[in-house]
N, C-alpha and C positions, 0 to 999 in steps of 0.2 A: 524736672524739678519745680517746686513751688517757689514763686517769688515772695519775698518778705513784704508784708503790708506796711504802708506808711501811715503813721498815725498813732494815737494813744490806744492803750489797751482798754477795753470796755470794762466798766465796773459792774459787778453783779449786784442785783437788788437784794437787800436784806429782807427776806420774806416775813420774818417775825416782826420786824419793825413796821413793815408795810401794812400788816393786818391790824396793828394797834394804834395807828395815827391817821388823821385826815388832814389834808391841806386845805385851808380856807381860801376864799377868793383873793384875800390880801396876801397870801403866801405864808401865813402863820400856821402853826401846828396845833391841832386840837386832839387832846388825849383824854381817856377816862381815868379818873382818880383811883389810886390804889387803896385797898383796905375796905372796899364797900361790897365785897362779894359774900362774906359770911362772918359769923361771930359778931353780929351787930347788936345783940341784946344788951351788952354792957356799955356800948357807946351811947353818948347822949344824943337826943333828938337833933340838937343844933349841929353836932358833928356829922350825923348821918345826912342831914339836909345839905350840908356843904359838900359831902362826898358825892352827892347826886349831880352836882354841877361839873361840867367838863372843864378841863384846865387848858389854857392857851399857852403854848411854849413859844418864847421868842429868845433871841440872842444866840450865843455861841453854841449852846447845847442843841438848839433847834436846827442850827446850820449843819451840825454833824449828822443829825437824824435825817434831814433833807437830802444830804449827800448819800446816806445809806439806802434811802428808799428810791433814789434815782430822780429826784425832783430838782436837783441843782446842776 
C-alpha cells in the first residue's frame, strides 16, 4: 500500500497566464495592453502610442495572477 504524503497539494501553473505576463525584478507584473492587435485605423495616434506601452500590475489582482503562475 502507498503511504499518504504529508504536506500541501501542489498548485498547477496556469499556462495561459504564464505566457501573458512577466515578473519584474521587483516582483511586479508586466503585461501587454489589450486593444493594440488590430482595428487600429480609427484609434487616435495618442491612444495607439499609449497602447504600445506595457502595463505594470500591482495590488490584489497582481497577487492572484502571481499565485496562478506559481511565483507566490
